[in-house]
N, C-alpha and C positions, 0 to 999 in steps of 0.2 A: 504494500500500500504506500503510495507516495507520501512523503513527510508533510507536504503542504495540504494534504487532505485530512490530517489528524486534528481532532479537537483536543488540544492538550491543556488549555488554560481555562480559568474560571469563566471568562467572558463567553466561551462557547460551550461550556459544560452543561449537561442537563441538570435541572433543579435538584433532582434527588441525590446527586453526587455530593458528598461533603467536601468543602474546600476550606483551607486554612491559610492565614497570613504567615509568611515566612518567620516573622518574629515570634509566633505562637508555637512553632513546631519544635519538637525535641531534636529533629534532624531531617536530612534529606537522603533518600535512597536513589542512587543512579542504577537503573536496571537495564538489562539487555532483554528485549522481548524475544520470546522463544519462537514466535511465528513470523518475524519480520527481519529481513536481511539487514544486518549491521545497523539496526536502529536502537540507539540508547536514549532513554528518557529519564527525567527526574520526577520523583513522586515524594510527597510528604509522608513522614512516618507518624502514624497516630501514637499518642502518648502511651496507650495501653499495649502497643506492640514494640515499643522502643527497646525493651530489655531482651526481646526474642529475635530481633532482626539483626543479622550480621552479614558480612561478605560471604557469598555462597548460598544464601537462603533463597529458596524458591518462594515466590509470592504470586498472588493474583492481583492484577491492577486494572482499573477502568480504562477502556479505550473504545471510542466510537460506540458508546452505549452497551458495551460488552465487558465481561471480565475475562482477561487473557493472562496466560502464565508468563512469568518473567523470572530472571535471576538477578539478584542484587550483586553488582560488580564493584560498587564503591559506596561508602557512607560519607556524606558531606555535612558540614555545619550550615551551609547556605547554598543557594542555587544561583546561577547566572541569570535565571529568569526572575525578573523583579515583580512579576504578576503573582497570581495565586495558582498554586499547584493542586492537583488532585491528590488524594491520599491513597496509599496502599490499601487494597480491600481486605486481604486476608493473607495468612501465612500458610504455606503448603508444608506439612510435616513439622515435627517438633525440634529438628536440628538442621543446620545448614547441610545441603546435599552436595556442595562443592567445596573442597578445601581451597585456601588461597593458592597453593601450589598448582592445583588442577586448573584454576582460572588463568594462571600464567601460561600453563601448557596449552590451554584452549586458544589463547591469543597467538601463540607461536604457530600452532597448527593452522589457524585461519590464514595467517600471512604466508606461511611457507607453501601450503598446498592450495592456495588461492581459492578459499571457500569462506562463505559468511560465518562469522563466529557463532551465530545461533545454531547453525547446522552442526558445528562441533559440539556445542553444549548438549544438543539433543542426542548426539551419538554417545556421549559420555554416560548417559543414564540408560539402563535396560528398559525396554518398553513397559515391562510389568511394574517397574518402579515409577516410571513417568506417568503412567495411566492410573495406577491405583496405589499411591504412596501410603505406606503404613497400614495396609489392609491385611492384618494378621488374622490367622485362625486362632480361635480360643476354645478352651475346653473347661469343663467343671472339675475342679480338684476337690476330691472328697476325703474327709478325715474323720476317723473314728474318735468322737469326743469322749464317749464313755461306753464301756462294754455292758450289755444287759446282763443282769445276774443269771445264774444257771436256770432258775425256775422260769424266769421271764423268757429266756431263750428257748426253753423247752416248749412253752406255750406258743411262742412265735413259730416254731417248727410245725406245730399242729394247725394253727389258725392262719398264719401268713408265712408259708414256707419260703417264698421268694425273698421276703425281708430277711429271714434268717440266713439265707444263702449269701446275700450281699454283706451282712455282718461278718460271716465266716470268711468270705473272700477278702474283705478288708483286713481282717486279723491275719490272714495268710500273707498279705502284702505289707505287713508291719504297720498296719493302721492307715495307710494312704494309697489312693489310686485315682486315676482320672475316670470320668464317666465313660469315655470311649473305650477304655480298657475293660471296664466291667461289661460293656455291651457285647464284647466279642464272645463271651460265654453266656451272658444273661441278656438276651435281646430286650426284655421288658424292664431293664434296670432303671430307665428314666422314670417310669411311674413309681416303682418301688422306692427310689431315692426320695421322692417327694414325701412319702409317708414317714420315712426314717428321719427326714429333716424336721417334720412337724412334731415328732415325738422327742427331738433333741438328741438322738443317738449319734448323729453325724453332723458335720458342718460342711459348707460348700463355699468355694471361692473360684473366681474366674482366672485362668492363667493363659498365657500365650503358648501356642503349640508351634514349634519349629517344623517346617516342611524340609526336613533334612534328607537329602538324597542317599545318605549312607547310614541312616538310623538303624537299619537292620543288620549292618555289617559288624563283624567282629575282627579286630586287628590285633594280632599277637605282638606284644612289645619286642623291639629289637634294641640292641646296644650298639654304640659306636664301634666301628671296626678299627683295627690297627692300620694306620696309614703306611703306604709304601713311601720310599724316599721321594719319589716324584709327587705323590699326593701331598706329602708333608710340606714340600716346597711351595706347591700351589696354595695350600691352606695358609701357610705363613704369609704369603703375599697378600691374600685376601684380608687376613687379620691386620696386617700393616695398614691396609687401606681403611679398614674399619676404625683404626685408632686415629687416623688423620684424614677424615673424609673430605675436608675442604681442599686437600692437596691431591687427592686420589684421581688418577686417570681411569677410564673404563679399562677393564681387564679382559683380554681375549684368552680364554683357556682352550688351547688347541690340544685336545687329547684324543688319541686313537680310540676306536671303539673297544670297550672293555677296559679302559684305563682307570675307571673309577671316578668319573667326574661327579656322579650323583652323591657319592660319599663325601666329597669335598663340599658340595652344596649343603648337605645335611649338617655337617659339623660347623660350617661357617654360620648357618642360620641359628644353630644352638648358641653360638657366641652372641649373635645379635639379640636373641631373646633374653639372655642373661643381663644385657644392658637395658632391658625394658623397652626395646624397640621392636619394630615389625618388619616383615619380609614379604616380598612379592616375587612369585615364581611364574614365569611364562613358559608354556609348552606349546608347540606348534599345531599338534593334531589332537583331536578328541580321543583318538586311539591310544595316545600316550598318557592321557589323563588318569584312567583307572589305575595303571601300575604306579604312576607317580604319587597319586593320592594314597595308595596302599603303603608305599614306602614312608611317606611323611607321617601318616597317622600312626603307623607302627612305631616309628622312631620317637615321635612326640606323643606317645600314648597318654601321658598325663595331661596333655593339652589338646587332645584330638578334637574336642568340641570347639576349640578356638581356631581351627583350620577351616577357612571358607573356600568354596569352589565356585568359580564363575566361568561357565561356557554355555554355548547355545543349545546343547542337548538336554539341559535341565528343563523341567516344566516351568511355566510362568511363576507358579507359586514358589517353587524351589529357588529360582533366580531372585525373586523378590525377597525372600527371607535370608538367603545367603548374602545378598547385597547389604541389607540392613544390619546383618551381623557385623559387617565391616564398618558401616557408617556409625554404628553405636559404640564402636571401639571394643567389641567382644572378640574380634578375630586378630590373632597375632601373625598368622601366615595366610596369604591368599595364593591359590593355585588356579591358573586359568589360561585360556587361549588369548588371542591378541587383544580383545576388548577389555581384558582384566587390567591392562595398563592404566585404565581410568578408575581403578578401584579407589575409593575415598579413604585410603590408609593414612593415618597420622603417625608421627614418630618413625617414619620410614628409615630403616637402617641398612637395607640391602635389596637390590633388584637383581634377579637372575633371569637370564634369557637362555633357555636350553635349546639346543639345535638352532642356533641363531641364524643359520644360513637359509632356513626354510622359507620358501616363497609364500606360504600361508600366513606369515606375519603381515603381509600386505593386504590392506582392506580394499576390496574390489569396487565398493560403492562409495559415494561421497559421504564423508571426507575420506579420500583415498590415502590414508596415513600408513606408514611403515612402523609397526609396533616396536621393532628392534631399535629403530632410530629414536622413537619417542621414549624408550626406556633410558637411553643415554641422556636425552634431554631432561627427563624427569629426575634422573639421578643428579644432574647439575643443579636443577631448581631446588630439590629437597636436600642437597648436600649429602648424598649417600653414595657409596660405591655401587658400580654396575658390573656384573660378571656375565660375560657372553661365552657360552660353551658350545663347542662343536668339534667333531672329528674332521669335518670338511668345511672350514669357515667360508663365508661369502668372500669374494675377492675384494669387495668394498671394505669389509672389516679387516681382512688380512693386510691390505695395503695401508690402512690406518695404523695398524700395529707396526708395519715395516717403517713407516714414517715417524713413529714415536708419538702419535696422537693417542694410541692405546698402549697399555702394557701387554706384552706377549709372554704367556706362560705355556710351556710345552710339557705334555705328558706323552712319552713315546712308547711306553711299555704297558702291557696288560697287567692288571693287579695280581693275577695268578701266576705270573711269570711265563705264561704260555706264549708261543709265537702266534702271529696273525694267521688266519686260515689260508691254506694254499688255494690260490685262484687259478682255475684252468679255463682257457679260452677255447670254445668249440666253434669252428667255422661251419655254419649251417649250409653254406654253398656246396660243401662236399658231402653233405648228409645224403645217404642213400638208404633204401629199405634193406635192413640187415636183420638176421636172426629170424626166429619163427614166432608166430602168434602175435605179430605186431603189424597193424595195417599201415599203409603208406601215410594216411592222414595222421595217425598217432605218431609216426616216426618224424613228421615235420614239427611236431610239438615237443616231443621228448626224444632227444638224440639217444643213440645206443649207449654212449658212455654215461649219460645221466640216468637212464633206466637201470643200468647195472649198479650205479652208485646208490640209487634208491633201494634196490633189492637188498644190497648189503646192509643198509641201515635198518631195514625192516627185520632182517635176520638177527641183528645185534640189539634190537629193541631201542634203537636210537631214533631221533625225530628229524623230519625234513621240512623245510620251508620252500615253496615254489612261488616265485614272484613274477607277476606280469601286470603292467600298469594299464590294462585294457579290460573293460567289462564286456559281458555278453558272450554269445556263442560264436557267431561269425561276424566279422567286422565290415564285410562288403558283400553286396549282391550286384552282379553285373551281367550284361548280355553277351553271350558268346558270338552272336552274329554282328551286332553293331558296336559293341564295346561300351554301351551306355551303362553308367553306374546309377543305381537307385539311390537318389538323394532325398533328404527332407525337403518338402516344398517350401518351408520357411527358413531353412538354413542351408548354407553351401557346404554340407558335409554328407558323406555316405551314411545311410542308416544301418544300425547294428541289429542283427537277429538275436533275440532273447528266446531261446527255444522252450523254456519252461512254460511260457504262455503263448508261444508261437506268434510273436509280434516283432515287427521291425520298430526299433526305438531310436529316436534322435537324442544323442547325449548332450545336445545344447539346449533345446527347448522342451524336450520330454515328449514330443509328438509320437504317437503310436499308430501303426496301421498293420493290416493283415498282409503278409508277403504276397506279392503278385505272382500269378502263374505264367504271365507273358510279359515281355519287355514293354514298358510304358511307352517307349519311343517307336520301335519297329514292329511291335506286336508279335515277335517271334517267341516261341516257348523255351528257347535255350538259355535260361537263366542259371547262373552258377554262383555258389557262395565261395568266398575267400577270406583269408585271415582268421584269427582266432582270439577269443577273449577268455577271461577266467572261467566262465561257464563251460566253454568247450574244453578247457584244460581239466576241469573237474571230471567231466565225462570221460576223457581219455585216461586219466589216472585211475578212475574207478574200473575202467575196462582192463587196463594193464595190471592193476594191483587190486583184484576183487576182494581180498581179505583185509586190506588196510583200512584203518579208521581215518576218515578224511573229513575236513571241514573247509569251507570257502568263506573268506572274509572280503566283502566289498559292499558298496552301498545298496546293491540289490538284495543281499542276504541279511544284512544287519539292520533290519527294519524295526524290530521290537526293542523297547527300551531295555537297556542293560544287556542286550544280546551280545554285543561286542565284548563287554567285560566278562560275561559268562564263558564265551568261546575261548578267550585268551586264558582264562583260569583253567578250563578243561585241558588246554594244550600244555600249560605249565605243569598240571597234575599228571601229565602223560596219559590222559584218556584218549588222546588223538595221536596218530602217527605222522600224518602229513597235513600241513596247513597251506592252503592255496590263497593268495590274496594280492591286492593292489598295494599302493603305497601306504595303506593303513597299517600294514605289518612290516614296512621296510626299514623302520628306524626306531631307535630308542627302547625297544623291547628287549627283555633279557630272559632267555630260555636256556638253562644250563645243559639240557639234554639234546639240543639241536646241534648236530654235527655236519649237516649238509644243507646248503642253500643252492637252489637252482634259479638262475635268471633266464627266463625263457625267450625274451626278445629284448636284448640290450639296445637295439637301434631305435626304439620308439621315440625317445626324447631327442636323439641326434637328428631326426628328420624334420624337426620343427624349425621354421624360418625365423630364428632368433639368435642374436649374437651370444646369448647365454646357453645355447643348446649343449655345447661341450661341457661347460661347467656343471650344468644340471645332471648330465649323464654321469660324470665322474662322481659327483656327490651321491647320487642315488646308488650307484654300484658299490661304492665304499661303504655306504650306510647299510645296505641290505647284506653285503658280505659280512659285515660285523655282527650279524645275528648268529653266525656259526662259531662253534668252538669256544663258547663263553664259560663252559664248565671245566670239568677235569678231562674231558675227551677232546681230541684234536679235531678241528673243523676243516671242511673243504667247501669250495664254491665253484660251481660250473656256470660259466657265462656263455650262453648261446647267442651268436651274432652273425650277421651277414657283412659286418664291417670290422673284421678283427684287427686291422691295422690302424684304426682310428686312435689318435693320441689319447682321447679320454679313456678308451678301453684299455690301452696299453699302460697308461700311468696308474689306472685303478688296479690293474693286475698286480702291480708291485706296491700298492698302497702308498704311492708317491704323490701326495698332494702338493708338496712344495715344488717338485719337479714340474708338475703340471702348471702350477701357479706362475712359475718363472716364465714359461713359454706363453701362457695365456695373457699374462699382464703385459708382456712385450707386444703382443698382437693388439691388445686394447689400447696401449699407448700410441701405437702407430696410427690407429683410426679414430683416436680421441673418443673412445667409448668409456663408460663408467668402469673403474673408479676415477678415471682421468677427466671426467666431465659429469655434469648433471644433465639429465635427459627429461624432456617433457613431451608426452605423446598427446597431441590434439586430435580429436576424432569428431566426425559428424555421422549421424545415422538417421534414416527415415525410410518410409515405405516407398517413396519416389526416388529412384536412383539418380535421376538428373538433378533434382533439387538438392539432394545430399551432397553430390559432387560439387555443384555450383556454390553451395554455401561454404564449403571448405576452401574452394579456390578464392572466393571473395575474402575470407578470413586470412588466407595466405598473403594476399596483396596488401591487406591492412597491417599485418604483422611485419611485413618488410619495411614499412615506414617507421623510422626511428628505432630499428632493431638494435639492441645493445651490442657494443663492440665485443668481438670474440664469440658471437653466437653463430652456430652453423644450423641452417634450416633447410630441410629437404623439400621436395615437391609433394603436393597432395597425390596420394596413390590409394587404390583399393586396399583394404586391410587383408591380411593373409586369410582371415575368416571373413570373406567378402559379404556374407549375408547371414544374419542370425535373428531368430524370432520375427521373421518376416520383414526385417529392416536391412537395407543396404548400408554398408559401412565403409567409410573412407578415413584415412589417417594422415597425419603430418608430424614428422619427427624433428624435434629441436634439441640441440646440444649446446651447452655453455659451461664454462668453468666457474661462472658466478651465477648462482640460481636466483638470488633476490632481485637484481635488476631485471632479469628476464621475467620473473613472476610478476613484478609490478607492471612491466610492459604488457604482458598478457592480460592482466586485470584491467588496465586502461582500455585496451582494444576491445575486450569483451563487453565493457560497459557501453560501447558505441555500436555494438553489433545487434541487429534485430533479425535473427533467422526466422524463416517461415515457421508457423506454429506447430507443424508436424515434423520439424527437423530438430533433433537434439544435438547440441554441441557440448562436448565434455573435454576435460584436460586432466592428465595424470602426471604428477610430478614424481620423478624417480620410479617409473613403471618397472615391474618385474616381468611383465609379459608384453610382447609387441603384437599380439593377435587381436 
């Protein structure tokens, strides 16, 4: 809404709105409206609210005859407006929902990622918190005030047996229970309790009930482990940073898989808690959260109720209650995915970003922030150390360490003293049908060497992980006559066959259709399937190893809540022999009995048109290989590929991250790619191809005018994914060694651009994907 249309002052205010002279007010609240871009307004603070309003408080304020939400960003003694101000209508919640540190972080995100600050503040609060703040579940807490004498209890058994049962149940529970607990065994407890209250046998009070996602879980306490020499050095470095946080640089902990990074995290956090401070732990994948939570709740068993979990797979009620556990200061440790970087922790003593290289730390929707980078910034704002851990650091973080911006701590050995797993490269171009009882189709999925290795593991009662980062049964359906590939009508990608329900599925928009019997283009019947996904792999493995206990982990199979957690626990308990999955099982997980890992198609990420393709391939291969040989038994990894001589595959074979980084960084430097520049990806998309292209061409011409020195800007081109969700997509790539002048230039140009109403223009600062 334009500022000149707002009725801000008393002369325009409706009669029912209270107004106050500045001299009569206890103060002025400068607020950021949650629903208006970059609009800050002043409101008077009613005297009755003065003690409860602070910086970070959410309030409702009058605007255009409505009550709208806002956030207090500053408290003033007076306002530059000499007229009469409207008053704050009400306070949302009993405590501020944003800490001063988070408000500073929001301002930085808004400027750096070129997004209105109100969008950032909105992203900082889970929707369940934003929509229904402090909507807690309650329950009746029942207490046995006095026990009926034996003769009274005997009569009660005869005349009111249900009342007697409630009394006895309370006695069994040491005199206390909640009404919901009693209802589980006594459905009519509500009515019975009223009678007992009337006679004074029990008392009742209302209590808050936490919707704890782990309330039924039992965690066996664990003790700190004896640190290896390398772990001790890493721990000492972190402790040094904790002692002088104002001088501490971010720490990049480069530790090979199995080197014990998690134990360093745990012992460092224990030191933080001793100082009365809090800790924030970010993990990249939901799949890593269950095991991380188990480790932390087991180690801090006396404080397990003060560990809060924040990620998108919780129910709305669970997210609401976990967030308020943090906001009310009852959580000492927060574990979560990227959005947990906004957890309203106070007294923050340490931030840990595990698997810091993971692209899932990048938010895909506005505001498109990078949680790893925000962790470093929040550490600077809160004056607390930041620990970034990975076996395969991002080249951005590694270069920062090489330049001295970060401290680099290396852990080169596994904690058990075992060597890294032996990695064997299998050239699938040479694969032929060999042996008996194996079809050609299965042979293209499982090479003879891999089949033999799996057989050996089954005989030894050892476990195997098979990794393929593609879902579905077949990944393509094409015509043998004309070569037409069956694509999604709304997206420019082939549709994937999911055999379980006999449907072709688009993995971009989710569209589903029955597989055609004739070519949609030439009408010939000669359609053939190609490629394979995890569903096809599962079928092949079950056919080749009919007695093996097998499970598949991908987004198609992990639909039920806690199903992923339960499957991983079954695998850890050795109730399964072979685990097949996508990247959900590729990193961070620790299974001591896994001695074999098979990578079924190492070329998937290499074929993506992205300058990070080789880096991603190396990271994924080293991470998935690290799942093998983590216990007492030696591990092996079989990598099946059609590009065995690729540098990413060869360097991963020797677990040589630094050798790869030397070569890759030299290549990046020559072409001025990150980390030697910042990148901005500007995109346009819409249902009309010509309009979308013309809009980006117009924007390109305007961006050329006054372009900051040192900026390299390409030409508008179709995106590598040229159509998605029925919209045509075009993109423009910009590179600069100074991002803030470029961001300000983009902001200025975008304010003058008026694209057609059905064309969406977006920009992504420091993108992790160029598709």
